[in-house]
C-alpha positions as CSV (number, residue, x, y, z in Angstrom):
1,M,18.4,22.7,-183.5
2,W,16.2,25.0,-185.5
3,V,13.7,25.3,-182.7
4,A,16.5,26.1,-180.2
5,I,17.8,28.8,-182.4
6,G,14.3,30.3,-182.7
7,W,13.9,30.3,-178.9
8,A,17.3,31.9,-178.6
9,G,15.9,34.6,-180.9
10,V,12.9,35.0,-178.7
11,A,15.1,35.4,-175.6
12,A,17.3,37.9,-177.4
13,G,14.2,39.9,-178.3
14,L,13.0,39.9,-174.7
15,V,16.4,41.1,-173.5
16,L,16.6,43.8,-176.2
17,S,13.1,44.9,-175.5
18,L,13.3,45.1,-171.7
19,W,16.9,46.3,-171.2
20,P,16.8,49.5,-169.3
21,N,16.9,52.5,-171.6
22,G,17.2,50.2,-174.6
23,V,20.2,48.7,-176.3
24,P,22.0,50.9,-178.9
25,L,21.9,49.2,-182.3
26,P,24.8,49.5,-184.8
27,V,22.4,51.0,-187.4
28,Q,19.7,53.5,-186.4
29,V,16.5,53.4,-188.5
30,W,12.9,54.3,-187.8
31,D,11.8,52.5,-184.6
32,K,8.7,51.0,-186.2
33,A,10.8,49.6,-189.0
34,Q,13.0,47.9,-186.5
35,H,9.9,46.4,-184.7
36,A,8.4,45.2,-188.0
37,T,11.7,43.7,-189.2
38,G,12.3,41.9,-185.9
39,Y,8.9,40.3,-185.8
40,F,9.0,39.6,-189.5
41,L,12.3,37.6,-188.9
42,L,10.8,35.8,-185.9
43,A,7.7,34.8,-187.7
44,T,9.6,33.8,-190.8
45,W,11.9,31.6,-188.7
46,F,9.0,29.8,-187.0
47,T,6.9,29.4,-190.2
48,G,10.0,27.7,-191.6
49,L,9.8,25.1,-188.9
50,Y,6.2,24.3,-188.6
51,P,3.6,23.0,-191.2
52,R,1.3,25.3,-193.0
53,R,-1.6,24.3,-190.8
54,R,0.3,25.9,-187.8
55,Y,1.0,29.2,-189.5
56,L,-1.9,31.0,-187.9
57,L,-0.9,29.7,-184.5
58,V,2.7,30.8,-185.1
59,G,1.5,34.2,-186.1
60,A,-0.8,34.5,-183.1
61,A,2.0,33.5,-180.8
62,C,4.4,36.1,-182.3
63,V,1.7,38.9,-182.0
64,L,1.0,37.9,-178.4
65,L,4.7,38.0,-177.7
66,G,4.9,41.5,-179.0
67,V,1.9,42.6,-177.1
68,G,3.2,40.9,-173.9
69,I,6.5,42.6,-174.2
70,E,4.9,46.0,-174.6
71,G,2.9,45.2,-171.4
72,L,6.1,44.2,-169.6
73,Q,7.7,47.5,-170.8
74,A,4.8,49.4,-169.1
75,L,5.9,47.8,-165.8
76,T,9.5,49.0,-166.0
77,P,10.7,52.4,-164.8
78,T,12.8,53.1,-167.9
79,R,10.7,51.8,-170.8
80,R,7.1,52.5,-171.9
81,A,4.5,50.5,-173.8
82,E,3.5,51.9,-177.2
83,F,0.5,50.8,-179.3
84,G,2.5,51.7,-182.4
85,D,5.2,49.3,-181.5
86,A,2.7,46.4,-181.1
87,L,1.1,47.4,-184.4
88,A,4.5,47.4,-186.2
89,N,5.2,44.0,-184.7
90,A,1.9,42.7,-186.0
91,V,2.6,44.2,-189.5
92,G,5.9,42.3,-189.6
93,V,4.2,39.1,-188.6
94,A,1.5,39.6,-191.2
95,L,4.1,40.0,-193.9
96,A,5.9,36.9,-192.8
97,L,2.7,34.9,-192.9
98,A,1.9,36.1,-196.3
99,L,5.3,35.0,-197.6
100,A,4.9,31.7,-195.8
101,W,1.6,31.0,-197.5
102,A,3.0,32.1,-200.8
103,G,5.5,29.2,-200.6
104,F,8.4,30.5,-198.4
105,G,7.2,28.6,-195.3
106,G,8.8,25.3,-194.5
107,W,12.2,26.5,-195.5
108,A,14.0,24.4,-192.8
109,A,12.8,21.0,-194.2
110,R,13.8,22.1,-197.8
111,L,17.2,23.2,-196.6
112,E,17.7,19.9,-194.8
113,R,16.7,17.9,-197.9
114,L,19.1,20.0,-200.0
115,A,21.9,19.3,-197.6
116,G,21.1,15.6,-197.6
117,L,20.2,15.7,-193.9
118,A,16.6,14.6,-194.4
119,P,14.9,12.1,-196.8
120,R,13.7,13.5,-200.1
């Protein structure tokens, strides 16, 4: 279930990133903060699902997703790729990895143990 929710988030990110002329968000903040926050949430989600030894792989996949989406935006007539967006994505991923290594990673297994859904 956790992985499916994460992939739904990836799909939502793709749609939001490639929708012609963008999708108006309910709250407008600095564009780069939105990028960093989105990729922070994505990386936090997946570091909650995978073991510590996979955190670098999760981070690399998230950064590559961000770069890939920027590349796809360059191919659309209504969007454009921005290096600053890819950099903001990477900053969000780096912050999430730092928190994961500090002990916040693996949250899904802890939550399942607390709820009695997994062995202690």
